[in-house]
N, C-alpha and C positions, 0 to 999 in steps of 0.2 A: 216103521219107516214108511213114509209115503213116497211114491216114485211116479214120474211121468216122462215120456219120451216124445220129442217133436222132431219129426223129420223135415229137413229144409225142403223148399219147393224145388230146388235143383236136384234133389235125391242124392246128394253127395255127402252131406254132414247130418249129424244127429245132435240134438240138444237133450241132455239128460238132467232132469231135476230130481234131487233127492232131499227130503226133509226128515230131519230127526229132532225131537224135542231137546236133546242135550246139546248138540252143536249147531243147529240151524239148518239153512238151505245150501246144499252143494249144487253148483251148476257146472256141468261138464260139456264140452263140445268135442265130438268125436268125428273123425274122418271116416265115412262109411265105406268108401271105395276110392281106388287110385283113379284120378280123372282120365288117364290115358289107357285104361283097361288093366290088364294084369301087371302086377309088379315084376320087375326084372329079377333074376336070381340074386344079383347083387343087393338089391333093395330088400328082398325077402330075408337074406341073411343079415343084413344091417338091422332090420326090424327085430328079428329073433335075437340077435346079440344084445340089442338094447333091452329087451325083456329079460334076458338071462342075467345080465349084469346089474340091472337096477330093480328088477322085479315089478316094473311098471310099464304100461303102454303109454305111448304118447298121447297126451290129452291136454287141452286147455281147460282149466278149472278154476272156480272161484267159490269161496264159502262165505255166506252172509249170515250175520246174527239177526235177531228178531227185529231190531231197529231198521237195519238196511233191507230186511225182507219187506217191511211196511213201506219203506221209501220206494223200493222196486215195484211193489203192488200198486202204489199211488201212481207212479209214472206209467204203468201199463194200463191202468184204468183210464187215465187222461188220454193216452194214445188211442185206446179203443174208442173213447168219445170222439176224438178228433177225426178218425178215419171213417166213422159212421155218418159224418155230416155230408 
């Protein structure tokens, strides 16, 4: 598996890219820190309860097959060319 992490410029979110030959590219977006500083005890308990009951952390995620990976790569290449002008 190939893996890459990209931290947003605002330092509060993280983009995680995982590639596996069997299922393709998984793109996940993680919230790195609570914007207002520490989470309240109520929020901490709510996050823990969510993890206990679902077995998953909150994350926005998408999985792309090889065709969509190519489409995504082409878009990013074009975007890179456009911003270099």
